[in-house]
C-alpha positions in Angstrom: 32.1 183.2 127.1 29.6 182.0 129.8 30.5 179.3 132.2 27.5 177.1 131.2 28.7 176.5 127.6 29.2 172.8 126.6 32.3 171.3 125.2 30.7 171.0 121.8 29.8 174.7 121.9 33.3 175.6 122.6 34.6 173.5 119.7 32.1 174.9 117.3 32.9 178.4 118.3 36.6 178.0 118.1 36.9 175.9 114.9 34.9 176.6 111.7 32.8 173.8 110.3 34.6 173.6 107.0 37.9 173.4 108.7 36.6 170.6 110.9 35.7 168.6 107.8 39.2 169.2 106.3 40.7 168.0 109.6 38.5 164.9 109.6 39.6 164.1 106.0 43.2 164.7 107.0 42.8 162.3 110.0 41.4 159.6 107.7 44.4 160.0 105.4 46.7 159.6 108.3 44.9 156.5 109.3 45.4 154.9 105.9 48.0 152.2 106.4 51.2 152.7 104.5 52.3 149.9 102.3 55.2 148.0 103.8 58.4 148.7 102.0 59.1 146.1 99.4 61.8 143.9 100.6 64.8 143.6 98.3 64.9 139.9 97.2 68.0 138.2 98.6 69.8 136.3 96.0 70.4 132.7 97.0 74.0 131.8 97.3 74.9 129.4 94.5 74.8 125.8 95.8 78.2 124.4 96.3 78.7 121.3 94.2 79.7 118.3 96.1 83.4 117.6 95.5 83.8 114.9 92.9 85.5 111.8 94.2 88.9 111.4 92.6 89.6 108.1 91.0 92.1 106.2 93.2 95.5 106.7 91.9 97.2 103.7 90.5 100.0 102.6 92.7 103.3 102.7 90.9 104.7 99.2 90.6 107.2 98.5 93.3 110.6 97.2 92.1 110.9 93.5 92.5 112.7 92.4 95.6 115.6 90.1 95.1 114.5 86.5 95.2 115.9 84.6 98.1 117.7 81.4 97.4 115.1 78.8 96.8 115.8 75.3 98.1 115.5 73.3 95.0 116.1 69.9 93.5 119.0 68.7 91.4 117.6 66.2 88.9 119.9 63.8 87.1 117.6 61.3 85.4 120.4 59.6 83.6 121.4 57.8 86.8 117.8 56.8 87.8 117.5 53.6 85.8 120.8 52.1 87.1 120.1 53.2 90.7 116.7 51.6 90.6 118.1 48.4 89.2 120.7 48.1 92.0 118.2 49.1 94.7 115.6 46.6 93.4 118.3 43.9 93.2 119.2 44.3 96.8 115.6 44.9 98.1 114.2 41.8 96.3 117.2 39.5 96.8 117.8 40.7 100.4 121.1 39.9 102.1 122.0 37.2 99.7 122.0 39.6 96.7 123.8 42.3 98.7 126.5 39.8 99.5 126.7 38.7 95.9 127.2 42.3 94.8 129.8 42.8 97.6 131.8 39.8 96.4 131.9 41.3 92.9 133.7 44.3 94.3 135.8 42.4 96.8 137.3 40.2 94.0 140.4 39.3 96.1 138.3 38.1 99.0 140.0 40.3 101.6 136.7 41.1 103.3 137.2 44.9 102.8 137.3 47.2 99.8 140.2 49.4 98.8 139.7 52.4 96.4 141.5 50.4 93.7 139.0 47.6 94.0 136.1 49.9 93.8 137.5 51.8 90.8 138.2 48.5 88.9 134.7 47.1 89.5 133.0 50.4 88.6 135.0 50.8 85.4 134.2 47.3 84.2 130.6 46.8 85.4 129.2 50.3 85.7 130.8 52.7 83.2 128.1 55.3 83.8 129.6 55.8 87.3 133.2 55.8 86.2 134.2 59.3 87.4 137.4 59.5 89.4 136.4 62.7 91.2 133.1 61.2 92.3 134.6 57.8 93.3 137.4 59.4 95.4 134.9 61.5 97.3 132.5 58.6 97.8 135.3 56.5 99.2 136.6 59.2 101.6 133.1 60.2 102.8 132.4 56.5 103.5 135.6 55.8 105.4 136.5 59.0 107.2 133.3 61.0 106.8 134.6 63.9 104.8 136.8 64.8 101.8 140.0 65.0 103.8 143.1 63.4 102.3 145.2 64.2 105.4 142.6 62.4 107.6 142.6 59.4 105.2 146.4 59.3 105.2 146.3 59.0 109.0 143.7 56.3 108.9 144.8 52.8 109.4 143.3 49.3 109.7 139.6 49.2 109.0 139.3 53.0 108.7 141.4 52.9 105.6 139.0 50.5 103.8 135.3 50.1 103.2 133.8 47.4 105.4 130.8 45.2 104.6 128.6 47.1 107.0 129.5 50.3 105.0 128.8 48.9 101.6 125.3 50.3 101.1 126.6 53.7 102.3 129.3 53.4 99.7 126.8 52.7 96.9 124.7 55.7 97.9 127.7 57.9 98.0 128.9 56.8 94.6 125.5 57.8 93.1 125.4 61.0 95.0 128.8 62.3 94.0 128.3 61.2 90.4 125.1 63.2 90.2 126.8 66.3 91.7 129.7 66.0 89.3 127.3 65.7 86.4 125.7 69.0 87.4 129.0 70.7 88.1 130.3 69.6 84.7 127.2 70.9 83.0 127.7 74.3 84.6 131.4 74.2 83.7 130.9 74.9 80.0 134.6 75.2 79.1 135.4 71.9 80.9 138.4 73.2 82.9 137.0 71.6 86.1 136.3 75.0 87.6 133.1 77.2 87.5 133.6 80.9 86.8 131.2 83.5 88.0 129.6 83.9 84.5 129.2 80.1 84.2 127.5 80.0 87.6 125.1 82.8 86.8 124.2 81.2 83.4 123.7 77.7 84.9 122.4 78.5 88.4 119.1 76.8 87.7 120.9 73.5 87.1 122.1 73.8 90.8 118.5 73.7 91.9 118.3 77.5 92.6 115.9 80.2 91.3 117.9 83.4 91.5 118.2 86.7 89.7 121.5 87.5 88.0 122.4 89.9 90.8 121.6 87.3 93.5 123.4 84.6 91.7 126.6 86.7 91.6 126.3 87.3 95.4 125.7 83.5 95.9 128.8 82.8 93.8 131.0 84.8 96.2 129.5 82.9 99.2 130.3 79.5 97.6 133.8 80.6 96.6 135.1 80.2 100.1 138.8 80.4 99.3 138.2 83.6 97.2 139.9 82.1 94.2 137.5 83.6 91.7 136.2 80.2 90.7 134.1 77.4 92.3 135.9 74.1 92.8 134.0 70.8 93.0 134.6 70.5 96.7 133.2 74.0 97.3 130.2 73.1 95.2 129.6 69.8 97.1 129.8 71.7 100.4 127.4 74.4 99.2 124.8 71.8 98.1 125.1 70.0 101.5 124.8 73.2 103.5 121.9 74.6 101.4 120.2 71.2 101.9 119.4 71.0 98.2 117.8 67.6 97.4 119.8 65.5 94.9 117.3 63.4 93.1 
């Protein structure tokens, strides 16, 4: 092969023409872009459902708490008319009417009232107030300030009698203790002058209290200060005063 041969001459001499065509075709085939492999579709994850809101649970009813002792009112309407009459008599007539009423009680003109004089006048003129237990306590509370027979026995002179300046206090006490006795007697269903636990529970509303049976039994034990198993009238009186229950 001479040195002056061109590059095309060299190719023509080394590679036959038909083979060149086949190579060209092969080159074209290689240049044909291959299809991209089909991507496998990715399945979408199922959508999570939003959690359903649970209906609020109904709260279980709480057990009722024991009712505290309610400061109530003792109502004794049967005494209202007479009390209003005496109050009106004194308010409208003033000192003159008050002295007139005093003189009815002080029938012996001693200027002071003994328990016997009070009892006699009440029995004759005001039978509604004729209750020995109430009158005795009204008398003691007016003279010595408490239901204390020993203190009264030691009292002498003016302290042993109701004086004119204590007369209005005496009248208020007579009504007050009669009203309390009336309520006490209503609760005391067997009329033995004592209130048992069952009687107190059954009639606690009459004492101006709104209590459950359980609380009423607990209250009974508080009132029964001498632990005798029953409530006596003086214990009842003390309870009403300490509880500040209005006596109307």
